[in-house]
N, C-alpha and C positions, 0 to 999 in steps of 0.2 A: 504493500500500500504505499502510496506517496505521502510525504508529510502533510501536504494539504488536506488530502483525503483523510487521513488519521485525525487531524484536528477538528474536521467537520463530523467525523463519526463520534469521536469523544465528545464534541460539543452536543451532538444530538443525543446521545446516551445519558449525559449529565441532564440534559433538558427533560428527558424522560424520567429520570429518577428524581429531578428536583421538583417536578411537578406532583409528587405523590403527597408530601406533607407539607401542608401550609396551616396557617392558624394559630392559635394560642397553644394548642397541644404540641406543637413541632418544637424540637430542640433548636435553639439558635444555632448551636455548632453544627447542624445537619446541612443546611444550605451553604454555610462556609466551606465545610468539608468537600461537598460537591464542587463548589467553585475552584478549589484547589487540586481535585483530582485530574490525573494525566494519563490514567489507563482505566480499562474495565475493572481490574482488580481494585484499584482505588475507589471506584464508584461503588462496587460492592461491598468494600470494607465501610464506606460511609453508611449505606444501607442497613448493613448489618449492625453497626453501632447504634444507630437510631432505633432500629427494631429491638434491640436489647433494652433500650430504655422505654420504649412504648410498651414492650411485653411486661416489664416491671410495672409500669403504670396499670397495665390492664390487671395484672395480679392482684395489686393493692386495691384498686376499685372493686375487683370481684369480691375480695375477702371483706371490705368494708360493707358493701351492699349486702352480702350474704348475713353479716352479723345484724342487720336491720330487719331481716325478714323472720317471719313464723317457720316453724319446720316444714309445713306443707309447701310454702313459698320457696324455701331454700331448695326443695327438691325440684320444683319447676325450673328454678334458676340453673340448677345442676344439668337437667335435661336440655335446656335451651344452650347451654355452654358447650356441651358435649356435641349437639347438632352443629352449633357455630364452628367448632374445631373442624369437623368432618367436611363442612361446606368449605372452609378456608383451604384446607389441605386440597381437596378436589379441584376448586377453581384455581388456586394458584400453580398446582402441578400443570394444568392445562396450558399455562403461559411458558412453561420450561418445554418449548418444542425442541427435540433433539436435533432438528435440521434448521434450527433458528439462529444458529451461531451464538456469538457473545451477548448481542441484545436480548436473546431468549433468557440468558441467566439475569441479567439486569431486570428485564421485565418480571421474572418469577419472584425475585427477590423483593421488587417494589410491589408486587401483588401482596406479599406476605406481610410487609410493613403497613401498607395502606389499610388492609383488613384488620390489622392489629390495632393501629390507631383508631379506626372507627369503631371497633367494639370497646376500646378503652373509653372513649368519648361517650358512647350509649350507655355503658355502666354508670359512668360518672353522673349523667342525665338521670339516670333510673334512682339513684341516691338522692336526688334532690325533689323527688315526688312524694 
């Protein structure tokens, strides 16, 4: 790949990844990390780091919400959470097209990050009701 094409590819991959997480729940370091990324490995590392933050947030929100519920509602939440995990895995696995090259890896990781952030947001909102 010529250097100009590499830069365009990396810019496109970074834009794809940066469009995943915005808003109050995004880590301020995520966008900065993506702006400094120079390779697909860098982009995936940025996404992975942000995923870890969002996954921790999701788990904290889940435990807090769970503590506010009756035992019957806790059981419903557990059922919903298990169904969400199955959906997330199936949906994001689809993005990882074996013939899709390096962008497929970025897309799949972005999917996992986005789904996790959205679920963390949803659980947070449920705590406020």
